[in-house]
Legacy VTK file of the C-alpha trace (Angstrom):
# vtk DataFile Version 3.0
C-alpha trace
ASCII
DATASET POLYDATA
POINTS 364 float
-38.804 -27.642 137.665
-38.279 -24.070 135.761
-36.308 -20.880 135.937
-33.284 -20.455 138.335
-34.067 -19.433 142.389
-32.672 -16.220 142.758
-33.360 -15.477 146.414
-31.378 -16.885 149.068
-32.382 -20.640 150.575
-32.930 -18.560 154.149
-35.247 -15.901 154.676
-33.987 -12.677 155.579
-33.618 -11.672 159.468
-36.508 -9.027 158.715
-38.548 -11.950 158.436
-40.944 -13.708 161.040
-38.245 -16.710 161.277
-35.550 -14.315 162.410
-37.633 -12.103 164.458
-39.055 -15.446 166.301
-42.494 -15.019 164.503
-43.739 -17.545 162.302
-41.494 -19.577 159.790
-44.856 -21.150 157.442
-48.479 -20.324 157.154
-51.716 -21.478 155.617
-53.566 -18.999 153.332
-56.891 -20.145 152.729
-59.343 -17.553 150.417
-62.894 -18.293 151.391
-65.966 -16.830 149.551
-69.220 -18.903 150.143
-72.266 -17.962 148.711
-74.245 -20.557 151.127
-73.941 -22.470 154.020
-70.777 -24.693 153.428
-69.323 -27.616 156.024
-67.436 -25.110 157.899
-66.906 -27.186 160.754
-65.547 -30.116 159.048
-62.617 -27.642 157.382
-62.368 -25.941 160.846
-61.192 -29.699 162.066
-59.152 -29.744 158.861
-57.212 -26.416 159.935
-56.538 -27.713 162.988
-54.744 -30.715 162.307
-52.303 -28.236 160.569
-51.191 -26.844 163.982
-47.886 -29.154 164.238
-46.755 -28.009 160.559
-47.744 -24.289 160.292
-47.471 -21.648 162.746
-49.981 -19.209 161.059
-53.527 -19.864 159.702
-55.127 -17.356 157.880
-58.462 -17.538 156.847
-59.684 -14.766 154.547
-63.368 -14.480 154.274
-65.097 -12.519 151.431
-68.537 -14.380 151.854
-71.598 -12.055 153.146
-72.194 -10.824 156.660
-74.361 -13.633 157.866
-72.152 -16.069 156.220
-69.270 -14.972 157.510
-70.608 -14.418 161.109
-71.026 -17.857 161.132
-67.621 -19.016 159.829
-66.075 -16.381 162.393
-67.875 -18.315 165.449
-66.764 -22.065 164.098
-63.307 -20.734 163.195
-62.212 -19.094 166.109
-59.022 -20.622 168.248
-58.400 -22.340 165.277
-57.168 -19.724 162.644
-56.833 -16.267 161.761
-60.422 -15.063 160.310
-60.528 -11.770 158.837
-61.992 -10.106 155.456
-60.052 -9.072 152.549
-58.423 -5.956 152.516
-60.268 -2.900 151.345
-58.480 -1.557 148.498
-58.599 -5.151 146.441
-61.389 -5.279 144.066
-60.392 -8.205 141.259
-63.058 -9.967 139.104
-61.627 -13.063 140.569
-62.709 -12.759 144.748
-60.260 -15.900 145.413
-57.084 -13.592 144.755
-58.538 -10.674 147.009
-58.313 -13.155 149.632
-54.626 -14.645 148.606
-53.117 -11.128 148.089
-54.699 -10.154 151.632
-53.543 -13.482 153.286
-49.644 -13.138 152.139
-50.040 -9.572 152.738
-50.983 -10.321 156.877
-48.598 -13.219 157.047
-45.059 -12.716 158.719
-44.023 -16.295 157.370
-41.834 -16.726 154.633
-42.788 -19.688 153.193
-46.830 -20.061 152.721
-49.173 -22.846 151.667
-51.898 -21.135 149.314
-55.322 -23.455 149.358
-58.932 -23.643 147.564
-61.182 -24.655 150.854
-61.450 -28.517 149.361
-57.793 -29.123 148.932
-57.361 -31.600 152.274
-53.244 -32.218 152.895
-51.841 -34.406 155.059
-49.296 -33.988 157.213
-46.401 -35.272 154.517
-47.504 -33.688 151.892
-47.423 -30.213 153.562
-44.352 -30.373 155.384
-42.651 -31.370 151.802
-44.402 -28.435 150.026
-42.645 -26.361 152.993
-39.100 -27.749 152.463
-39.148 -27.671 148.520
-39.442 -23.923 149.317
-35.802 -23.813 150.443
-34.879 -24.704 146.856
-36.971 -22.632 144.732
-39.544 -19.460 144.767
-43.089 -21.625 144.047
-43.968 -25.092 144.045
-46.930 -26.571 142.511
-48.186 -29.854 143.711
-50.516 -32.711 141.602
-54.118 -32.413 143.152
-56.297 -35.820 143.306
-59.844 -36.262 143.962
-60.446 -38.156 147.570
-63.378 -39.192 146.838
-64.701 -40.649 143.247
-68.201 -39.827 142.546
-68.661 -40.087 138.580
-67.436 -36.048 137.553
-64.530 -36.917 139.914
-63.347 -39.711 137.665
-64.252 -37.671 134.334
-61.981 -35.120 135.657
-59.830 -37.228 136.523
-59.130 -37.561 132.644
-57.671 -33.886 132.641
-55.609 -33.767 135.389
-53.623 -37.611 133.961
-53.440 -35.610 130.649
-52.164 -32.336 131.972
-48.925 -34.707 133.884
-47.547 -35.763 130.400
-48.796 -32.878 128.128
-50.147 -29.203 128.704
-49.456 -27.651 125.738
-47.818 -24.829 128.076
-44.401 -24.046 126.923
-43.068 -23.097 130.366
-44.509 -25.884 131.963
-44.930 -28.354 129.704
-46.352 -31.058 132.483
-48.293 -30.813 135.868
-51.779 -30.338 136.383
-53.099 -26.713 137.131
-53.839 -27.858 141.103
-56.091 -25.928 143.630
-53.084 -25.017 146.024
-49.708 -23.939 145.535
-47.199 -23.268 147.676
-44.785 -19.402 147.667
-42.253 -17.810 149.145
-43.779 -14.536 150.660
-40.552 -12.386 149.539
-41.057 -13.825 145.528
-44.863 -12.673 145.814
-44.014 -9.469 147.212
-41.086 -8.854 145.106
-42.696 -10.061 141.568
-46.043 -7.799 142.489
-48.357 -10.457 143.435
-50.478 -11.391 140.492
-53.232 -9.675 138.269
-56.517 -11.067 140.293
-59.029 -10.128 136.775
-56.851 -13.299 134.972
-59.248 -16.062 134.887
-56.904 -18.717 135.100
-55.781 -17.424 138.402
-52.753 -20.362 139.163
-51.129 -20.356 135.822
-50.877 -16.243 136.319
-49.418 -16.705 139.225
-47.244 -19.537 138.415
-46.177 -17.135 135.558
-45.536 -14.090 137.451
-43.211 -15.749 139.642
-41.206 -17.394 136.877
-41.229 -14.402 134.833
-39.582 -12.194 137.564
-36.481 -14.963 137.721
-38.390 -17.051 139.904
-37.718 -20.593 140.207
-40.948 -23.213 140.306
-40.722 -26.691 140.643
-43.201 -29.109 139.761
-42.669 -32.507 141.537
-45.289 -34.720 140.022
-45.294 -37.382 142.781
-46.342 -34.388 145.652
-49.676 -35.629 145.784
-52.724 -33.707 147.407
-56.189 -34.533 147.899
-59.242 -32.266 147.397
-62.923 -32.999 148.106
-64.727 -32.977 144.611
-67.719 -30.313 144.096
-70.717 -31.408 143.873
-72.368 -31.956 140.376
-74.033 -29.383 139.929
-71.032 -27.166 140.734
-69.145 -29.220 138.430
-71.476 -28.766 135.433
-71.661 -25.351 135.992
-67.929 -24.994 135.635
-67.585 -26.768 132.518
-67.532 -23.588 129.948
-65.850 -21.473 132.172
-62.837 -24.185 132.502
-63.110 -24.384 128.835
-61.960 -20.714 128.886
-58.807 -21.133 130.880
-57.491 -22.597 127.557
-57.143 -18.897 125.955
-54.157 -18.634 128.230
-52.334 -21.383 126.092
-52.927 -20.871 122.500
-51.356 -24.319 121.654
-54.466 -25.554 123.596
-57.294 -23.985 122.876
-56.294 -24.478 119.111
-56.102 -27.959 119.588
-59.221 -28.134 120.857
-61.151 -26.233 118.584
-59.753 -28.332 115.979
-61.005 -31.414 117.515
-64.770 -30.987 117.203
-64.704 -30.060 113.567
-62.505 -33.133 112.513
-64.217 -35.899 114.283
-67.175 -34.385 112.418
-65.942 -34.624 109.443
-64.284 -38.314 110.061
-68.007 -39.577 110.777
-69.181 -37.890 107.381
-66.680 -39.863 105.678
-67.103 -42.953 107.922
-64.089 -43.240 109.013
-64.475 -44.492 112.471
-61.620 -46.601 112.773
-59.256 -43.458 113.259
-61.678 -41.857 115.755
-61.619 -45.348 117.477
-57.454 -44.747 117.219
-58.072 -41.924 118.597
-59.495 -42.547 121.376
-57.460 -45.788 122.428
-54.244 -42.808 122.002
-56.106 -40.488 124.387
-56.427 -43.677 126.560
-53.083 -44.419 125.979
-51.387 -41.045 126.803
-53.992 -40.845 130.431
-52.605 -44.044 131.485
-48.983 -43.084 130.929
-49.856 -39.785 132.723
-51.813 -42.202 135.347
-48.627 -44.363 135.956
-45.959 -41.614 136.216
-44.497 -40.861 139.281
-46.370 -43.646 141.367
-49.290 -41.738 140.443
-51.338 -45.275 139.776
-51.916 -45.297 143.893
-53.907 -42.218 143.412
-56.016 -42.205 140.391
-58.040 -44.501 138.946
-58.009 -46.264 135.877
-61.670 -45.125 135.235
-59.870 -42.125 134.690
-57.768 -43.306 131.912
-60.148 -44.932 130.200
-62.751 -41.487 130.437
-59.870 -39.582 129.182
-61.773 -39.657 125.274
-64.680 -38.627 126.601
-63.363 -35.652 128.529
-61.629 -34.562 125.655
-64.923 -34.545 123.727
-66.735 -32.521 126.316
-63.897 -29.893 126.531
-63.454 -29.797 122.648
-67.598 -28.978 122.756
-67.370 -26.342 125.354
-63.921 -24.666 124.064
-66.270 -23.571 120.950
-68.981 -22.216 123.567
-65.969 -20.748 125.186
-65.044 -18.683 122.097
-69.013 -17.589 121.595
-68.676 -16.319 124.979
-65.307 -14.236 124.451
-66.866 -12.588 121.806
-69.781 -11.642 123.752
-67.071 -10.166 125.902
-66.033 -12.728 128.050
-67.029 -15.462 129.898
-69.443 -14.982 133.130
-67.866 -15.361 136.643
-70.811 -14.627 139.351
-71.918 -11.250 138.674
-68.931 -10.256 136.203
-68.060 -11.203 132.521
-64.500 -11.554 132.347
-62.412 -11.392 129.441
-58.935 -12.270 130.815
-58.097 -15.802 130.968
-54.072 -15.317 131.643
-51.339 -12.627 130.951
-48.774 -13.985 128.347
-45.404 -15.100 129.900
-43.932 -12.359 126.852
-45.818 -9.845 128.913
-44.796 -10.626 132.171
-41.463 -10.846 131.716
-41.347 -7.232 129.584
-43.797 -6.279 133.357
-41.083 -7.642 135.985
-38.076 -8.494 134.200
-35.651 -9.086 136.700
-37.472 -8.009 139.690
-36.429 -11.142 142.175
-33.216 -10.707 141.023
-32.827 -7.040 141.885
-34.913 -7.531 145.219
-31.668 -10.658 145.638
-29.318 -8.509 144.827
-30.206 -5.870 147.631
-29.947 -8.709 150.136
-26.742 -9.583 149.063
-25.233 -6.032 148.989
-26.649 -5.169 151.956
-24.560 -7.514 154.161
-25.340 -8.967 157.132
-27.707 -7.402 159.696
-27.379 -7.106 163.218
-29.850 -8.280 165.673
LINES 1 365
364 0 1 2 3 4 5 6 7 8 9 10 11 12 13 14 15 16 17 18 19 20 21 22 23 24 25 26 27 28 29 30 31 32 33 34 35 36 37 38 39 40 41 42 43 44 45 46 47 48 49 50 51 52 53 54 55 56 57 58 59 60 61 62 63 64 65 66 67 68 69 70 71 72 73 74 75 76 77 78 79 80 81 82 83 84 85 86 87 88 89 90 91 92 93 94 95 96 97 98 99 100 101 102 103 104 105 106 107 108 109 110 111 112 113 114 115 116 117 118 119 120 121 122 123 124 125 126 127 128 129 130 131 132 133 134 135 136 137 138 139 140 141 142 143 144 145 146 147 148 149 150 151 152 153 154 155 156 157 158 159 160 161 162 163 164 165 166 167 168 169 170 171 172 173 174 175 176 177 178 179 180 181 182 183 184 185 186 187 188 189 190 191 192 193 194 195 196 197 198 199 200 201 202 203 204 205 206 207 208 209 210 211 212 213 214 215 216 217 218 219 220 221 222 223 224 225 226 227 228 229 230 231 232 233 234 235 236 237 238 239 240 241 242 243 244 245 246 247 248 249 250 251 252 253 254 255 256 257 258 259 260 261 262 263 264 265 266 267 268 269 270 271 272 273 274 275 276 277 278 279 280 281 282 283 284 285 286 287 288 289 290 291 292 293 294 295 296 297 298 299 300 301 302 303 304 305 306 307 308 309 310 311 312 313 314 315 316 317 318 319 320 321 322 323 324 325 326 327 328 329 330 331 332 333 334 335 336 337 338 339 340 341 342 343 344 345 346 347 348 349 350 351 352 353 354 355 356 357 358 359 360 361 362 363
């Protein structure tokens, strides 16, 4: 866990809880370019009724898909378009910011459309917001096609070492839980940053908020299609520019392996692969993870490292061309450094907490 809680554990009287409104909300940003499994998504959201009082689906899909989704979500969730003043490069952030603005709940779970909380994990994520400003769960794949096993290696290694000084362990999931007051007090976050979940984590942390990383808070997600997985390889490698030690390591691995092969030092390469497997296995066994992650994820970790080291060079080439392609745009910015965010948001949450304390008790 990082930082310290600067906002009171109980929401102020002006929040929905005190006014008889919702105390917890679920915000799902949606942006489909082709028909998706909207009926299954609607069933999933309906299953959350007992845990959250408000479900918001902020849909930036084209009009025909928006209308189709609206019909399926009628009576299940509040379905709306992103606010017109938002035009971030990462369309997901338009939906997130709109959903947090529109919600009146203090505790908000933000989740991608492939995330599938069960009641226990959702309840725990929300309860941890009583002692923090942002909660960072651990995703795992509920189904295991070959590419999900491959990508599991990334999650397992991150559970041991990320390379980021502020968040040294823990994966970067497709869901976060955040206190609305912290989100708004820190000025939301930069939606032009490609590594948008890290950008939100850093923003809250830089503003003085407390971020929790419970490695045993497991939340399943559906794996992408093989085509989508393959299309994401360079873009996800580009995210690593947000963590200099990480991108530097991956850029070095490829040339180092080539040199070892040239010198016929295969045993050194084998030792490196075995060390990578051991590191991933340590992540798999940490905090009961062996019950969620397959052993094949550890065994495939060296292959994932090899892939990422190759894609790191492709990402560098993209950076030299002005950024990696995302939709119809080319985005150059991976994520804002913590130092710059601290200068920009220095103690904004602390100031918000001071205002609440100095205001004294509020009358009903």
